[in-house]
Structure formats: C-alpha cells, structure tokens
C-alpha positions in Angstrom: 2.5 46.1 -18.5 0.4 49.0 -17.5 -1.4 49.1 -14.2 -4.7 49.1 -16.1 -3.9 45.8 -17.9 -2.7 44.3 -14.7 -5.9 45.1 -13.0 -7.9 43.6 -15.9 -5.8 40.4 -15.7 -6.6 40.1 -12.0 -10.3 40.5 -12.6 -10.3 37.8 -15.3 -8.4 35.5 -13.1 -10.8 36.0 -10.2 -13.8 35.3 -12.3 -12.9 31.7 -11.7 -13.6 31.1 -8.0 -13.8 27.4 -7.0 -14.6 28.5 -3.4 -18.1 29.4 -4.6 -19.0 25.7 -4.5 -17.6 25.3 -1.0 -19.6 28.1 0.6 -22.1 26.1 2.6 -22.5 22.5 3.8 -25.6 22.1 1.6 -23.7 23.2 -1.5 -20.7 21.0 -0.7 -23.1 18.0 -0.4 -24.7 18.8 -3.7 -21.4 18.8 -5.7 -19.7 16.1 -3.7 -18.0 13.7 -6.1 -17.7 10.7 -3.8 -20.3 9.4 -1.4 -19.8 6.7 1.2 -22.9 4.6 1.9 -23.7 1.8 4.3 -24.5 -0.2 1.1 -20.7 -0.1 0.3 -19.7 -1.9 3.5 -18.9 -5.6 4.2 -18.3 -6.5 7.8 -15.6 -9.1 8.6 -16.4 -11.1 11.7 -14.6 -13.8 13.7 -16.4 -16.9 14.9 -15.1 -19.5 17.5 -16.5 -22.6 19.2 -18.3 -22.4 22.5 -21.4 -20.8 24.0 -22.0 -17.3 25.3 -18.4 -16.2 24.6 -17.3 -12.8 23.3 -13.6 -12.2 23.5 -12.1 -8.8 22.5 -9.0 -9.0 20.3 -6.3 -7.1 22.1 -4.7 -5.6 18.9 -8.1 -4.7 17.4 -10.1 -2.8 20.1 -13.9 -3.3 19.8 -13.5 -6.3 17.5 -14.4 -9.6 19.0 -14.3 -13.4 18.5 -17.9 -14.6 19.0 -19.3 -18.0 19.8 -22.0 -18.9 17.3 -24.9 -18.0 19.6 -23.6 -14.4 20.2 -22.5 -14.1 16.6 -26.1 -14.6 15.5 -27.2 -11.8 17.8 -24.5 -9.5 16.5 -25.4 -10.3 12.9 -29.1 -9.5 13.6 -28.0 -6.1 14.9 -25.7 -5.6 11.9 -28.5 -6.3 9.5 -30.8 -3.8 11.4 -28.2 -1.2 10.8 -28.4 -1.7 7.0 -25.2 -3.6 6.5 -25.9 -6.1 3.7 -23.0 -8.5 3.9 -20.6 -10.2 6.4 -17.3 -12.0 5.7 -16.7 -14.9 8.1 -13.3 -16.0 9.5 -13.0 -19.0 11.8 -10.9 -19.4 14.9 -9.9 -23.1 14.8 -8.7 -24.9 18.0 -5.2 -26.3 17.8 -6.4 -29.9 18.1 -8.4 -29.5 14.9 -5.5 -28.4 12.8 -3.2 -30.6 10.8 -0.7 -30.3 8.0 -3.2 -30.5 5.2 -6.2 -28.5 6.6 -8.7 -31.3 6.5 -11.0 -29.5 8.9 -11.5 -26.8 6.3 -13.9 -29.0 4.3 -15.6 -30.8 7.2 -19.3 -30.6 6.3 -20.0 -30.2 10.1 -17.1 -27.8 10.6 -17.3 -24.4 12.4 -17.7 -22.3 9.2 -20.2 -24.7 7.6 -22.4 -24.8 10.7 -22.1 -21.0 11.1 -23.3 -20.5 7.5 -26.3 -22.8 8.1 -27.2 -21.0 11.3 -27.0 -17.5 9.8 -29.1 -18.5 6.8 -31.8 -19.7 9.2 -31.7 -16.8 11.6 -30.9 -13.8 9.3 -31.7 -15.1 5.8 -31.6 -11.6 4.2 -27.9 -11.0 4.9 -25.3 -12.0 2.3 -22.5 -14.4 3.5 -19.0 -14.4 2.2 -16.7 -17.2 3.4 -12.9 -17.3 3.3 -11.2 -20.0 1.2 -7.7 -20.4 2.5 -5.9 -23.0 4.6 -4.0 -20.9 7.1 -6.6 -21.0 9.9 -6.7 -24.8 9.6 -3.1 -25.8 9.2 -0.5 -26.4 11.9 2.1 -24.5 9.9 -0.1 -21.4 9.3 0.4 -21.2 5.6 -2.3 -20.8 2.9 -1.1 -23.9 1.0 0.2 -27.4 1.5 3.9 -27.6 2.4 6.5 -30.2 1.3 9.3 -31.5 3.5 11.6 -28.7 2.3 9.1 -26.0 3.3 8.0 -25.2 -0.2 4.4 -24.2 -0.7 2.8 -26.6 -3.2 0.4 -24.9 -5.6 -1.5 -27.5 -7.5 -2.0 -30.0 -4.7 -3.4 -27.1 -2.6 -6.0 -26.4 -5.3 -7.5 -29.8 -4.6 -8.1 -28.9 -1.0 -9.4 -25.4 -1.8 -11.9 -26.9 -4.2 -13.2 -29.2 -1.4 -13.4 -26.3 1.0 -15.3 -24.1 -1.5 -17.7 -26.9 -2.3 -18.4 -27.6 1.4 -19.2 -23.9 2.0 -21.4 -23.8 -1.0 -23.3 -26.9 0.2 -23.8 -25.1 3.6 -25.4 -22.2 1.8 -22.8 -19.4 1.5 -23.5 -16.7 -1.1 -19.9 -16.0 -2.1 -16.7 -17.9 -1.6 -13.6 -15.7 -1.3 -10.3 -17.4 -2.2 -7.6 -15.5 -0.3 -4.8 -17.9 -0.7 -3.1 -16.5 -3.9 -2.4 -19.9 -5.4 -2.2 -19.8 -9.2 -5.3 -21.1 -10.9 -7.6 -21.4 -7.9 -10.4 -19.2 -9.3 -10.7 -21.4 -12.4 -10.5 -24.6 -10.4 -13.2 -23.4 -7.9 -15.5 -22.0 -10.6 -15.3 -25.3 -12.6 -16.1 -27.4 -9.5 -19.0 -25.2 -8.3 -20.6 -25.2 -11.7 -20.1 -29.0 -12.1 -21.9 -29.5 -8.7 -24.8 -27.2 -9.6 -23.7 -24.2 -7.5 -23.9 -21.8 -10.5 -25.3 -19.0 -8.3 -22.5 -19.1 -5.7 -20.3 -16.2 -6.5 -16.5 -15.8 -6.2 -15.0 -12.7 -4.6 -11.4 -13.1 -5.6 -8.6 -11.7 -3.5 -6.9 -10.9 -6.8 -4.2 -8.4 -5.7 -3.3 -9.5 -2.2 0.0 -8.2 -1.1 2.5 -9.7 1.3 1.9 -6.9 3.8 3.0 -6.0 7.3 -0.6 -4.6 7.9 -2.0 -8.1 8.6 -0.5 -8.6 12.1 -3.6 -8.0 14.2 -5.7 -10.3 12.0 -3.3 -13.1 12.5 -3.6 -12.4 16.3 -7.3 -12.8 15.9 -7.1 -16.2 14.3 -3.8 -17.3 15.7 -2.9 -18.1 12.1 0.6 -16.5 11.7 3.0 -18.8 9.7 5.1 -20.9 12.0 8.1 -20.6 9.6 9.2 -18.3 6.8 6.7 -15.8 5.3 4.1 -15.7 2.5 6.2 -13.8 -0.1 6.3 -16.8 -2.5 2.6 -16.5 -3.1 1.4 -13.1 -1.9 2.4 -10.1 -4.1 5.5 -7.9 -3.7 4.5 -4.5 -2.2 6.6 -2.7 -4.9 4.6 -4.1 -7.8 1.7 -2.5 -9.7 1.7 -4.1 -13.2 1.6 -7.5 -11.6 -1.7 -6.6 -9.9 -3.2 -6.0 -13.3 -2.0 -9.3 -14.5 -3.5 -11.1 -11.5 -6.8 -9.3 -12.0 -6.9 -10.2 -15.7 -6.3 -13.9 -14.9 -8.9 -14.0 -12.2 -11.5 -12.4 -14.4 -10.7 -14.9 -17.2 -11.1 -17.8 -14.7 -14.6 -16.7 -13.6 -14.3 -14.2 -10.7 -17.4 -12.1 -10.0 -15.9 -9.5 -7.8 -12.2 -8.7 -7.6 -10.4 -7.3 -4.6 -7.3 -5.4 -3.6 -5.8 -6.0 -0.1 -4.7 -4.0 1.8 -6.4 -0.8 0.8 -4.9 2.3 2.4 -1.3 1.9 1.2 -2.6 0.6 -2.2 -5.0 3.3 -3.3 -3.0 3.6 -6.5 -3.6 -0.1 -7.2 -7.3 0.3 -6.6 -7.4 3.2 -9.0 -5.6 1.2 -11.7 -7.7 -1.9 -11.2 -10.9 0.1 -11.5 -9.8 1.6 -14.8 -8.9 -1.9 -16.1 -12.1 -3.7 -15.5 -15.9 -3.4 -15.5 -16.3 -5.9 -12.6 -17.1 -4.6 -9.1 -13.9 -3.8 -7.2 -13.6 -4.4 -3.5 -11.0 -3.1 -1.1 -10.0 -4.6 2.2 -9.5 -2.0 4.9 -7.3 -4.5 6.9 -6.6 -5.0 10.5 -3.4 -3.0 10.7 -5.1 0.0 9.2 -7.9 -0.4 11.7 -5.5 -0.8 14.6 -3.5 2.3 13.8 -6.6 4.5 13.8 -7.9 3.0 17.1 -4.5 3.4 18.7 -4.1 7.1 17.7 -7.7 7.8 18.8 -7.1 6.2 22.2 -4.2 8.7 22.8 -6.4 11.6 21.7 -4.2 12.4 18.7 -6.9 12.3 16.1 -10.7 12.8 15.7 -11.5 9.1 15.3 -14.9 9.5 13.6 -13.6 12.0 11.0 -10.5 10.0 10.3 -12.6 6.8 9.8 -14.9 8.5 7.3 -12.0 10.3 5.5 -10.1 7.0 5.2 -13.0 5.0 3.8 -14.0 7.8 1.5 -10.5 7.8 0.1 -11.0 4.1 -0.9 -14.2 4.9 -2.6 -12.6 7.9 -4.4 -9.8 5.6 -5.6 -12.4 3.4 -7.2 -13.6 0.8 -4.7 -17.2 -0.2 -5.1 -17.2 -2.3 -1.9 -15.1 -2.0 1.3 -14.5 -4.8 3.8 -13.9 -2.9 7.0 -13.9 -3.6 10.7 -15.4 -0.1 11.0 -18.6 -1.1 9.2 -20.8 -1.1 12.3 -19.4 2.2 13.6 -19.8 3.8 10.1 -23.3 2.5 9.8 -24.2 4.3 13.0 -22.5 7.5 11.9 -24.3 7.5 8.6 -27.8 7.0 10.1 
C-alpha cells in the first residue's frame, strides 16, 4: 500500500471520533444514556420496640434500628429529601418469636402499628412491608419447618396470607413477599382481592438468590437461620434461566413489580429480566454490598461518594427501574 493510500485510510478512520461527545461536562450530561434519580430509590429501614432508641448496626455503618418515635422523625426527613418510598423490616424480641411466626399477623404487632403511625404522620410516603417469617420464627427460616428440618411450602402459604392481609388492613401500599415459597404471589393476590384490598400492590422478590451478601442484614434483624441454610428455597447463584422462570410465574400470579436480589453480583440477571418483561423491575442493593463500600471508604481506599453513584448507576444501566438501597438518603443529598 502506498503512503498516500495509508494516509487517506488514517484520515477516514479519524473522522469517527467518539471523544467529541466527551469533551465537556455539559456535553457528557446531554448525551448520557443512564440517569440516576432520587425517584428511583426505595429506602429500607429497621424498626424496633421502645422509645427514643436509635442503635447503629455494627456491620452497616450509618444504618440504624429505630424505635417508632424516632423512625417517624427519620421518615419525615427522608420524605423532605424527595425519597418516595420506604421498605420496613421489624426487629422482633425473642420472647415474641415462636416456631410458626404467629406474631407476624398480629393486628397490633410492631409492623402493623408502624404502618398505621407512618400513614398518619407522613401520609404521602409509600410503604412497602416485608412478607416473610424469618424475623418472627425461633428457627430463623422463611417458612414453617417440620420435625426433620424440612421447610414446608404449602402450610407456609397460609401464614404468609394472614401476614399480608394484616399488613393490608394496617394500610400498607405494597406487600413484598421475600420468602421464595412456590405459589405465594398467587395465594396472596387472591386473598387480598377477596378481602377488598385490590389496590394493595405486590412487589415480588422474584429472583432472590441464596447469597452470602445478606450477612449484615441478618445481624440487623437477628434473623440468621439457627440450622442449615436457605438453599432449598432461595435460588442457586449459578442459575440464570431459573430466574426467568420465577419471574414468569410471579407475573402470571399477579405481581405488580418484580425484583432481583442481590443486585451488584447479578447485573446480568437484571438485564435479562428487564428484556423479558414490561413490568417495573426493582433491584436490591443489599447489606453486604453496602458494607463493602463503607468498609473500603473507612480505610480510605476508595472515593465513597463516586463509588456509590457508580454502583447504583450500574444497576440502572442494567435495567433496574427501582433500587432498594441503604444509600438512599446519602444519594438523595448528593443529587440535590
């Protein structure tokens, strides 16, 4: 090839310069494909019994268990920051736990009373309540257990339905079954509709994996299983097609929003799920993901704010419409 032809080829090649669109911050913003907004965020919060109590969770720096009075103050602040939804998780005293989780559907239980109080104090915020037995059982599993340690699917559904109905009666906006029992979305939707709660939505933990990233959350609720693990009902981390099967079943049974949990190690699953459905897709930026960033930041190894924003943006880029994250309040302040 002549030097003249080589020079022409180089000029043709350089007529395509992607860097032109990266030249200034203003230009980068204009062509940005993915945008993180406070409207995308759902704030998980922990409530406990007592008064004027705020206890930091050791493995989740700057995350707290709140007594109801202080929780209401925090939710008012969260709402002022523009966060539209909170997801509630109860810390249940040991003396209220039993083998069958009967406290979970107590109409005057901690979660039920918390929902009523929030609706009265901050009516504009959307409330999502967890539907699972692990915080309420002595054994720490999400389902009822027989004498051989087997997790019982169908008998568990009966308790989950009672739990969901009690939360709906208290005024929750969305119930969020996180137990991974087969058929629970259909059972809950049927029961809600039969009792007239047609406007109570279901945020389904559709693809919830048996993950090592949940450790700090279990510290927060003191809900780690007392024996065995959760691998007979939560999904195998190696599986992707199974997630699509679970999603399809939950949609058919009446889910309004579907979720992938955890998020960061499962961005490929979020992407596949988004492509497979027209329903809103949520991702749970779980406690272990939160704790790793906090720990690295405490040692000065990373720029915490930049890593938080990059991490959550990656979840949006993968296809998440909504993100449950313990960073919600910090991100809302960053985005103001």
